[in-house]
C-alpha positions in Angstrom: 211.6 178.0 177.6 214.2 180.6 176.6 213.5 184.3 177.1 215.1 187.3 175.4 214.2 190.8 176.7 214.6 193.9 174.6 213.5 197.5 174.3 215.3 199.2 177.1 217.1 202.4 176.7 217.5 206.0 177.9 214.4 208.2 178.2 213.6 211.5 179.9 211.3 211.6 182.8 207.7 211.6 181.7 208.5 209.6 178.6 207.5 206.1 177.6 209.2 202.8 176.6 207.8 199.4 175.5 209.8 196.4 176.6 209.4 193.0 174.8 210.3 189.5 175.8 210.5 187.0 173.1 210.1 183.3 174.1 211.2 180.2 172.4 211.1 176.6 173.3 208.2 175.0 175.1 204.6 176.4 174.7 204.7 180.0 175.7 201.0 180.1 176.2 201.2 177.6 179.1 203.3 179.9 181.3 202.4 182.7 183.6 204.8 185.6 182.9 206.1 188.5 184.9 208.4 191.5 184.8 210.8 192.2 187.7 213.4 194.9 188.0 216.6 195.5 189.9 218.1 198.8 190.6 221.8 199.2 191.5 222.4 198.1 195.1 218.8 196.9 195.6 217.1 193.6 195.5 215.1 192.4 192.5 211.6 193.5 192.9 208.3 192.5 191.4 206.7 194.8 188.8 203.8 193.0 187.2 202.5 189.6 186.2 200.0 188.1 183.7 198.5 184.7 183.7 198.8 182.3 180.8 195.7 183.5 179.0 196.3 187.2 179.6 193.0 187.6 181.5 194.6 188.1 185.0 197.2 190.8 185.7 198.6 192.4 188.8 200.9 195.3 189.4 203.2 196.7 192.1 201.7 199.8 193.7 204.7 201.8 192.4 203.8 201.2 188.7 200.0 200.8 188.8 198.3 203.1 186.4 201.5 203.8 184.5 202.6 200.4 183.3 200.7 197.8 181.3 201.6 194.2 180.8 200.3 192.2 177.9 201.1 189.1 175.9 200.6 187.8 172.4 200.6 184.1 172.6 200.5 183.8 168.8 203.8 185.6 168.6 205.3 184.1 171.8 205.9 187.6 173.1 205.4 189.4 176.4 205.2 193.2 176.6 205.5 195.9 179.1 204.3 199.4 178.2 205.8 201.9 180.5 204.4 205.5 180.6 205.1 208.5 182.8 208.5 207.2 183.6 210.4 208.6 186.5 214.1 208.3 187.6 212.9 205.8 190.2 212.0 203.4 187.4 215.7 203.2 186.4 216.7 199.5 186.7 217.5 196.4 184.7 214.2 194.8 183.8 213.8 191.1 183.6 211.1 188.9 182.2 210.3 185.6 183.8 208.2 182.5 183.2 206.4 180.2 185.7 204.6 177.0 185.1 202.7 177.6 188.4 200.2 180.3 189.2 201.6 183.8 188.8 202.7 185.7 191.8 205.1 188.3 193.1 207.8 186.0 194.5 210.9 185.5 192.4 211.2 181.8 193.5 208.1 180.7 191.6 209.6 181.7 188.2 211.8 178.9 186.7 213.0 180.8 183.6 214.5 184.3 183.3 215.6 186.5 180.5 218.9 188.3 180.5 217.5 191.7 181.4 217.3 195.0 179.6 218.5 198.3 181.0 216.0 201.2 181.5 217.5 204.5 182.4 215.2 207.5 183.1 216.9 210.9 183.3 215.5 213.8 185.3 
């Protein structure tokens, strides 16, 4: 499956952004999906995942209550709604797909999008 992330940009603290990840290739609905992010000089970190049907989600503590992951299997698209953004959310955001159960480890995700930059100004 090929993944294309979009929707990043520059936003002021307290603002919102919605990221999208368009999938093509093999059946999108059979994959667990996740968002990770990587800030300059830091390792890639887990943000959130969603199972293949969209019923099960999980969030990193740092974004819980502010970010919402969702998917539209009919449109082969994954979303990340980000609210109440802070400068600490500044990073390149990556979507990823796994044919296994979803989790927080990068190694279980076989496919990755190219990343979209999110910058939050104070």
